[in-house]
N, C-alpha and C positions, 0 to 999 in steps of 0.2 A: 473608407478602414473599416472593418467591425469590430464588435467583441472577439468572435472567434479569431480574429487572424494574430491577435496579438497575446489571448489569453495564454497563462502557462499550464500546459496539457497536463503536465505529471500534477497530478492533483493530490494533496492531503489535506485528508477528511477523517472525521470520526462518525464510528455509529452510537444515535442517539442513545443508547444500551449502554456504550464503552464505561468504563471507569475514568472516574476525573481525574486521577491522578496519568493513568496512560494519556490521556490527550493531553495534559501539562506538561508532559514530558515529551510528546511529540512537539510542542511550540518551542520547547528552550531548546531542542537538541536539532531544530532546522530554524532556529533563530527568527521566527515569524509571530506575528503578535495577534491573528485569529486563525479558526479550525472552520469551514464549514459542516453541519453536523447534518449525516444526511439518515435516512427510515432504508429497510431492507430492500426496499425495492431503487433504489438509488435518489432519491429525489429528495431534495433539501426542507428539511422542518426546522432548523434554524442555524444559531453560529455560534461559537463559544469566544470570545474574545477577552483580551486582556480586562477593560472594563467589569468583566462579570465576575474575575477574580478577585476584585481589590477590594471588596467586603468577605475575609470570612473568618471563622471563629479562628482554626488554625493558626494565623497571624494576628492574632488580635483588633481587626479592625472591620470586625463584623458591625460596631457602631449598636449604642446602644439609646434606645429612647426614654426620656423622662417617664415618669410614672402617668403623668397627667395625660401625654399625647396617647397613650397606647392604649388609653380608656376611649378615646376617641376613635381610632380604627377597631373596624369588627374582627372578629377572632379571624377569619378565616384569613383577610389580610396580614396578620402579624404571623400567622402560621404556613403562609406563601413565602413569607419575608425569612424566616427561620429556615425552611429549606433551601433555600436559596444559599445561604449562609453556611452549611450543616451539610447539604447534599452532596451524593458522595459518587455520583452517577452523572454523567454529562447533559443527559435532558432535566435533570433538577435544577442546574447552574445557568443553562445556556438562553441567550436570546431568543424566543419564539419567532419574534415578527421577523423573518429573515427577507434580505432586498435578493432579488436576482435579476439579471437580466439574458436575454437569450443571445445565442451565438450571432445573431443576424441585425442585433441592435448596432446603431453608427457609435461612432468614436464620440463626436458630439451629444449623445444622448449618455452618457457612460459618464461623460465627465461632468455634465450637469448635474444625472443624480447624484455623484458622488459631492460635486459642493453642494447642492441643498437639503441634501440625507446628512450633511459629515460621515463620511465613512471611507473608510481607507480601500475599501476592496470589497470585488462584486462576485458572488460564485456566479457562473455563466451555465445556462444549460439550453438542449436542445432537444426537442420534443417532452418537455418536462423534466429531464433526468440530467444532472450536474457530471459536465463533462471539463469543466476547469473553473482557473478564478482569473479574475481581472482588478488587478491591483492600481496604486498610482504610481506603483516603479512602474509598469507594462508602460503606461502612457509617458514617463519619463524617456523610457527608453525610445519610442517613435518619437519624441521630439529631437534626440541627438540624431537615429538616424535621417531625420529631414534636415535638421542642421547641417550635418555632413552633407548631404546631398546639395544645399546650395551653395558648397564650395567647386563645386561640376563647370565646366567652359561650355561657353554657348556664341555662337557666331551673334555680334552686334544686332542686325536684325530681329533675331530671337528674343533677344533679351530686351530692346523695344518694345516687342509685341507682348512678351509676358507681362512686362510692368505696366503697359496699357489696359491690359486683360483685367489684371487686377483694380485698376483704380476704375475700371467702368463696373465693377461688382459694386463697389463701395457709394453709397447715394450722399456722403458728404464732400466729395470731389468735385470740383468745379471742371470740368475738361478741358473746357472753351479756354479758358485763362492759364492754360498752362502749357508747356513746348516740352518734347524731351528729345534729348541725343543721345546717343549712344559709339563712343569713339574706342576702337581698341580695349571694350570692355568697362571703359570709364563712362558712366553716366554724367549726365547735365540736366538739371532741371529748372526750367527759366519760369517767368508767369509771377502773377497776383493770386492771395488766398486772403482771408479776411478773419483769420485766425491763426495765432500760432502752433495751434495743435493740428491744423489740419497740415501746415508746413512741416512739422515732423514727423506726422502719421503718413504723407508722401513719401519723404525720406527712407523711410522703412518700411515701407513697402519697395520703392526702388533697391534699397539693402537685400531684399528677401528672394531678388530674382536671380536664379541659377546663371551664373558665368558672371555677375557684375563684379567689377573686383572692384569699385571706386565709386562712391556717387558724390557728388558735388551741388548741395542743395543750393540753387540761388533765388528760389522764390521770395518776393516781397511780401509781407502784411500788411495790407490796409485795413487802416479801422473802417466798417461799413457806411455808417452815418457821418464823421467827419472829413474820411477820406486821407486822415493824419496816417503814414507811412509808420508804421510801431518797428521799434529796430530791439534786438533779442541780443543784448550785450555779451552773452555767453556764441551765442554764432557766431556775432564779431567777431569775436576772440580767436574763434576758430580758426577763422578764414583769413585773419592778418598771420596766425601760426602757419598757418599752410603756404604763407604768402611769402615769401623771403623779402625781409628789407619792408614790411608793409607793417602800419601801425591802424591799432583802431580810429575809426573819426572823434576826436573830441567835440 
């Protein structure tokens, strides 16, 4: 999937010459925290967010620097700061360095950009023109659809093949020491791994297979240097709870 597949197409945006009041009202009425700013050709030239509106003279939050600090800054820097806290046009207050993604950008790149740049939304472009916007909420909706799809039914052979395919894609999985079985949708995992995190992650991979109804993770964790079997108390307790009359070993 890519950005164009999940973006919101009913784009809310403002022109750079629009009054700030109009943009703020648009954000409030639609309960959104940011707006792409477009020029007359429809290209993104900035973004207006709640963060841009925190320092404003109207609310008494513009902030005042000590006199000695003002002596350090050049007059142009101070004048620019005044424009941002007093300006009445969107272009005077917006953040001009706008991040965008192309409609063909894969979702993993979209998510990576959001994480590393710490942004909540990204305008989506096609041929340089803004055609939508993708937000964290859009990614969460995709997650919800994928989680729902995991409850679909499948035959045992298909479930086993799907789990094996996923495990083969992971470099940390010791495939030669693992055995998988699937009976009526119930997955059983046997074998040896060398780290508790491997055991847990393999169980997660099995749980994510479409059609898997339950997972019995019987993998044994062995300390690679000593050969000592590592026991996870939580896993032991879960296994005991699932077996009537059983009690954790002492």
